[in-house]
N, C-alpha and C positions, 0 to 999 in steps of 0.2 A: 443513543448519541444524537445530539441536536443536529439540525440541518446544516448550520454553519460549520460545525466541526467536521461533519461528513464531507462537505464541499471542500474545506481546506485539506482534509486528509486525501481525498481523491486527487485534487490538484497537485499536492506535494508528492504523492507517490508517482504520478505521471512525470513530474519534473525530475525527480531523483532517478527514475527509470531511464529517462532520456539522457540524463547526464552520464549515467553508467552504461549507456548504449545497450540496454537489455530489452528484449522483447517481453511481452507478458508471459509467454511460455517459459523463458529462461528465468524470470523472476519467480515464477511458480515453482520451477525445479529447485532453485537455490533456497527458497523459503519453505518448501514442503507443503505448499498450499496449491490447490488446483488452479489451473489457468482460468477456468470458468469463474472461480471465486474472485480472482484478481480482477478480471474484467468487470464483474458485478460491483466490486468495491470502487474501481475507477469511474464507473458510470453511475455511482450512487444508488445502485439497485440492491445493495446489501450493506448491512451494518456489521462491521467486523468486531469480534471480541478483542479485548485488550491483548490477549495472547497472540492473536493473528497480527495485530499492529506491531507487536514486539518482534515477531518473526520477520516481518517485512523490514522493520527498522534495522534489524541485525544484518540483513543482506547489504544495506546501504551504509553500514558502520556508523549509525547515528542513533539518537535516542527517540523514544516515542514522542517526547515533547517537540522535537524538531519537525516531525511529520504533522503535528497538530497546530503549528504556528501559522 
């Protein structure tokens, strides 16, 4: 994943998480992803697979494309 996309994804996950009033731990629980991995994605330390992005998008009731805008 290119740097720009990772940056957009990280930012949009943080924004959506804040809108939903979710902690990283709660997002992790709802998405079935570890809290540590959520932290790494938000801090651009990890490049998530498309399946991980899908699982996060599903929690926010949105599409993958919205998280990458």
